N, C-alpha and C positions, 0 to 999 in steps of 0.2 A: 683112656683118657676122651676118646674120639666117641665113643658110647656115653660116658658120662655129659659131653657138651651136647650130643643129641638129646639125652633126656632131660636138660635145661633148657634148651631152645624149644621143646614140646611145650613144656609149662605157659609159654605164650598162648599159646590154643586154648587153655582152659577158661578165660574169660577172654573171647574174642571182642566184645564191644569194649571192654576198658584198652586191651591192647592197641585197637583200630583208633581210639581218642587220645590216648597217648601219644601214638606215632604221629596223628595230624597235628596235635598241640605243639610236638618237637619239631616238625616239619614247617610249621609256620614259622616258629621262632629262628628257625635256620635261614630259611627264605629271606626273612626280615634282616639277619646277620650278613647273608652274601649280596643282598642290596645296599646294605650299609659300606660293606668292605669294598664293593664295587665303585661307588660314588666317591669312596677316601682313593683307591688306586686310580680311577679315572681321573680326577682332580689332578694328580700327580704327573700324568702322561706326559704333560707338557716340560716340567723339570728332567724326567727321567729319559725321554727322547731327544733332549736340546742338543744340538750341533756344539761338540766339544771346542769347534775353532771358530766360533761366531760371538761375537761381542755387540752388546747393546750399548747406547749412550743418549741419553735424556739431558732435561733439565736439571739441575742439581736441587729445586725445590719443590718440584712436583713433575709428574709424566705429562701431565695436563698442559703444562705451559711449553710453549714455543723456542725454539733455537733458531738462530740467524742462518740460513742457506749456506753462507759462504764457510760456514763450520767443516763442511764435509770435505773441502779441499784440504783444509789443515789436517783432517784425520787421515787423508788418503797420502799424507806424506810422512806420516810418522813410520819410522823403520821398522818392519814385522806386519804391518798391515797388507795385504794380498787387493782386497778390494772392498768396497763401502758402499753404501747406497741408501736412502732414505724414506721417510713416509710420514704421512699426515692421518691423522683419525676425522676423517670426512663425517661423520654422524648422519649419512642420509639413511631415507625411509621410501618405500613405495606408498606414494599418495593414496593407492587404492586399499591397501594392507597397512596401516599406521602403526598396530600394533604388533607386527612382524618384526622381531630384531634380528638384525645381521651385521658383522662387521663389513664398512666400507671405508676403504683406504685409497688415499691418492698416493701414487708410488713412483718413481723413476724407474719404468721399466726396463730398459736398455740394463741397468744396473741390478736390478731388484732380482731379476730371474736368476744370474749367477749365484748372488749370494744366498737367494733362497731355491737353494738348488733340489730340494725335496718337494717342490712344485713340479708336476708334471703335464706338460702343455706340448702338444704335437708341434710339428716344425711350421705346418702350413699354418694353425692359429697365430704360431709365435709371430711370424712373418708379416701376417694381417693386423696383430695388434698393435706393431713397432712401429707400423707403416699408418696407423689410422689414429689421429690426433684424439676424435672424440670415442675411440674405441675403449671396449673394457673387457673383464674375462671375468668368469664367476667359477665358484666349486661346483662339482658335480651334485652335492647336496642341496645347496641354494637354486641350482636349476632347476632340479626336479620339484622343488618346495613351490617355487615362483612359476613354474611350467616355462622357462627360459630355452631356447635353442639359438646355436648361431645363426647370425643374421638378423635378431630381432631387435628392433628399436625400443629401448627402454628408458623412462623418466624416474630419476631420483630428486625426492625432495629434500634439500639441504636444513641442517638445523644449525650446526656449527657456523657453515658457510650458507646462508638462506638463499631461495631460490628453486626454481624447477631446472635440473641440468641434464640435457639430453644426451644419450648413450646408444652405442650398436655395440652389440654383443658380439665379440671378436673369435672367443672362445671359451670351452670348459676344462678347465684342469681338475686334477686328482693328485692323489697325494702319496709320497713314496716313503713317509713316516707317519705314524699315529700322530702325534705332538701339533701337524699342521690341518688348522681350521678349514674344511672343505664348504663352508657357508660365506666366504669372502666375497665380496665384490671390490676387483681391482681396477683402477682406472689410471690415467696418466695425470701425474702432479701438474705439470705443465700446461694443460688443459684448464686445470682448477688455477692455477698461478696467473694466467694471462687474464682472466676474467674477474679478478678479484680487485677490490679496492686499492689504491696505491699504498695506503698505510697497511696494508693486512699482506703484501705481497712478499715473496722471497722469504719465509720462514717455514722450517721443516719441524715436524713432531718428534723424531728421534731417528738415530741413525743406526744401521746394523752394520756390523764390520766381519772379514772374514781375515783370520791370521794366518801365517803361514808356520808358525809351530804353537799348539794347544797349549804347551807346558810352559810358554811366556807369557798365557793371557794375562795373567795378575800383572806382570811388569808393563805390558802395552797400555792395558786400562789405564795404570798410574800415568804413563807418558802423556797418553790423549788427555787425560784431566789436569793433567800438568798446564799444557798450552793454554789451557783458558782461564787459569787459575786468577790471572790478572787482567781479565776483562770483565764487562759489564754483566753478561751471561756465563755463570759456570756449570759445568757439567758433573755428571756420576757416570763412569762406564764400569760395566761388570759383564761376567758371561752370560751367555741366554740362558743357562740355566738359574745362576743365580738369581737374573733377573724374574725369572720364572716365580721363583721362591720367594721373591719379595712380594711379587703379586699375591702369592699364595697366603703369604704372613697377613695381609688386610683380613684375609678372612680365618685367622687362628683360632679365634674363638668357637668357629660354629664347627671346624674341624674336630676341634676336641670333644666339644659335646657328642658328635656322631662319634667318634671312640667310646666317650664313657656309655652312650645309650648301646652300642653294641656289645658290650662287657656286660649292660643290665639286661640285654636279652639272651645272653648266656646263661645268666644266674636264674633268670625264669625258667629256662630249658632245663638246668640242674634241677629246680626247684620239681618239675613236671616230673621227669625221668624217676626222682627220688621218692615222690609219693606214689606213683605206681610200685614200683619195686618193694618199698616198705609194706605197701598192703598186701603184695603176694608173698611176702615174708612171714607176713602175721596170719594169714587164711593157712598157710601151709605148715604152722608151727608143729602140730601134732603129727603131720607126714614125715617132719626132718625128727621128730624125736623117735620114731618106729624105724627108720632109717639107722639112728643112732644106735637103737636097742638090737638089729639086727646085725650088727657089726660094721657100719660105715663110720668112718672119721670125719672128726670136726673139718678136715681140709675138703674133705667129700661135698660136706654141707654148703661151704662156702663156695665152692665151685661151681655148685650148682645154681647159686644165686649171681655169682659174677657173670658166669656163663649167659645165662639170661638175660642179663644188662646188656653183655657184649652184643649179642644178636638183636635185642631192641635197638642199640645205638646204629646198628648196621643198617637196619631197614628205615630207621629215622632218617639218619644222613641220605640213605639212597633215595627216599622219597622226596626230601627237602631240597638237595641238589638236584635231581630229576625234573623237579618243577622249577626251580631258580634260574635252571641255564638256559634253558627254551625260553622262558618268560623274558629274562632279563636281555637276553641275545638278539632273540628273535621280533619282540614287541617292544618293551621298555626302552632298549638300548637305541633301536633304530628311530624313535619318537623325540628322545631326549638329543640325538645327534642332530636331529634335522632342525629342532626348535630351540635347542641350549648349546649349539656348537663352538660359540665362542668361548664357552667354558667348559664344554665336555667334547671336544673334536673326534674322542675317540671313547664308547661306553660298552664294555663287554666284559663279563666277568672271565679273571683270567685264569688259566687252568689251576695254577698256584692256591687261589682263592677256594676254586671247588673243590680241591683236594685238600685244602685246609678245613674248610667246613663238615667233608665227612668224617675225617679223623676227628676233630673235634666232638661230634654227636658221638663218635665211639668213647672217647676218654671221659666225656661227662657222665654218660650213661655207667661207666664202669665205676666213675668217684663217687656218683650218686648211689650205688651199689655197697661201698665199702663199708659202712656202718652197719646197715642191714645184714651184711653178709659176716661181719665180725660177730654181730650178735646172735647170728643165726647158728654159726659154728660153737658159742656157748651153753647153746639150749641144755637144761637139764632135763633127761629123759623123763623122770618121775614126775618131776614139776610139769612141764609139757604134755604128759598123757593125763594129767589129773584134770585140765581146761576141756570146758566144754563150748562148743562153738569156737 
C-alpha cells in the first residue's frame, strides 16, 4: 500500500509547472480563507472572553444616551451586586493626528480598576493615577503608537465635550485577557464633570457591575431594570457577553457576507484542484489502461488518483498555512491591533483555524478527485488503448 502511495505522489512531479501553479492557486485561496476566518474569530473575542460575573447597564433606548449619575447608588444596593462602576465615552482626538482613532473614556478610577480586573497596572502607576486629578493611563499599544511615556503632558481635543483637555500620563497598562482594548485612553470622570456646564453635569454613559453569583446574572439584571421602570429614564441590563453580542449584531450583515465569501473561496479552491486532477487523469488514461491490462485492479487505479490528490492537498495546505500564519500574526495582526483595536483588540490566527485550514485543503483535494478517480477505475482497457494522444 505504501508503495502505491509513493507512486501516486511521484505523479505530481511529471508536470512541475502545473503542480506548482496549482499549489500556489490553492494556497492563495487558503490564505484568503484563513484571513477571513481570523476576522470573524477576532471579532468574537470580546464575547468569548467576556467576564462571566460582569453585567452592563445602559439607557433603554440607545447606548449613546446618558443616565443620571445617581443610578449608580441604586444599582450598588441591589442584592447580589458586589461592585459597580461607570464610564462615559469622551470622543477625544489627538489634535496633531485627527485621523487617529482610539477610545477615550472618562471613568471613576477607584471603582473602575476593581471591576475591570483584566486591566493590569503596576502599583506605583495606580497610586500615582488615583492621586492625580488630571492623570490618565493608556494601553501599551496606544502608548507605542503615539510615542507616549509616563510623565508626558498630553492634550486631547474633545468632540462630544468640546475644548482642549490637558492630561498627564500616569501609567501604561497591559491586558490579562484578550478582550481588553489595549489602545484606550482612560482618565478621571470627576475631572471632566467639574469642567462641564451645569446642564451637562452628573450624567454617565453606562454602568459595569460585578455580581457574586454568575448563575444569577439574569435575575440580578431584571432586578436592576425593575428599579428604574417607573422613572423617566429606563435601563436595559445584560451580561457582558450579551452586550458584546448585541454590539456585534449591528454588523450582522457584514459578518454573514464574510461567511459566504469564505465558502465561495473554498468552492474556487475545489475547482482549481479538481481541474488539475482531472487533467492528470485524462493524460494518463492509456497508462491506466496498460496497468489494468497487466493485472492492476480498478481500486488500484482509483488509489493512484486519490493518493495524488491527498499529497497535492497536503502540500497546498502546508504552503497556504505556512504563509498565512506568519503574515497575519507577524505583520497584519500587529497593524490591525494598533490601528483598529477598538474593534479588534486581539487579531491572531487561532491554532484551530490553522489546523482546520490544513485539513480542509486535504479534504477538498480528495473531494475534487472523487469523480476523476471513479471514472479512472471504470476505464475500458480496449477503448483506452485505442486512444491516440
